[in-house]
C-alpha positions in Angstrom: -14.0 -32.2 -64.1 -15.2 -34.0 -60.4 -17.4 -32.3 -57.5 -19.9 -34.0 -55.1 -23.5 -34.2 -55.7 -23.6 -32.4 -52.7 -21.2 -29.2 -53.4 -23.3 -28.9 -57.6 -27.0 -29.1 -55.9 -25.5 -26.2 -53.1 -24.6 -24.1 -56.2 -27.4 -24.6 -58.0 -29.7 -23.9 -54.6 -27.7 -20.6 -54.0 -28.7 -19.0 -57.5 -31.5 -16.6 -57.5 -34.7 -17.2 -58.9 -34.3 -16.4 -63.0 -31.4 -18.0 -63.4 -31.7 -20.8 -65.1 -33.4 -19.5 -67.8 -31.0 -16.9 -68.2 -28.1 -19.3 -68.0 -30.1 -21.4 -71.1 -30.8 -18.3 -73.1 -26.7 -17.5 -72.7 -25.8 -20.5 -73.3 -28.3 -21.7 -76.2 -29.8 -24.8 -74.4 -32.8 -25.3 -73.2 -33.8 -24.8 -69.6 -34.2 -28.2 -68.9 -31.0 -28.8 -70.2 -29.6 -26.6 -67.3 -31.3 -28.6 -65.4 -30.3 -31.9 -65.9 -26.4 -30.5 -65.3 -28.1 -29.9 -61.5 -29.1 -33.1 -61.2 -32.8 -33.3 -63.0 -34.4 -36.3 -65.1 -35.7 -34.2 -67.8 -34.6 -35.7 -70.9 -37.7 -35.4 -72.7 -37.8 -31.2 -72.5 -33.6 -31.5 -72.1 -30.6 -33.0 -73.3 -28.0 -35.1 -71.5 -25.2 -32.8 -70.3 -22.0 -35.3 -70.0 -23.1 -35.6 -66.3 -21.9 -38.9 -64.9 -22.5 -40.1 -60.6 -20.8 -42.6 -59.1 -22.2 -43.3 -56.0 -20.6 -42.7 -52.7 -20.3 -40.2 -49.2 -22.4 -36.6 -50.0 -24.5 -38.4 -52.7 -21.5 -39.0 -54.8 -18.9 -38.0 -57.1 -19.9 -36.2 -60.5 -17.7 -36.6 -63.1 -19.0 -33.2 -65.8 -17.6 -33.6 -69.1 -18.1 -29.9 -70.4 -17.9 -27.5 -67.2 -19.7 -24.3 -69.1 -22.7 -24.0 -67.5 -21.5 -24.8 -63.7 -18.6 -21.9 -64.5 -21.9 -19.8 -65.6 -23.5 -20.3 -62.6 -20.4 -19.8 -60.6 -20.3 -16.4 -62.4 -23.6 -15.3 -61.8 -23.3 -16.2 -58.3 -20.4 -13.7 -58.1 -22.5 -11.0 -59.9 -24.9 -11.3 -57.1 -23.1 -11.9 -54.3 -20.9 -8.5 -55.2 -24.2 -6.6 -55.9 
């Protein structure tokens, strides 16, 4: 899947406090891995997540090998917006 880096960061920025921990717990990964997915660079504590960034407008294009974290983030956003 491809998405702009700006779009990816906007999704991250809309997530309520504590969501990173909740996603990590539900998906069985570290919090740092979730943060890396959204552009963090905490590879000593978290894993690489198959995120490839090509430079360009709006922060560039991000190619995601696995969308499970993005899907979970969107699911959690949808729950907060309907609550």
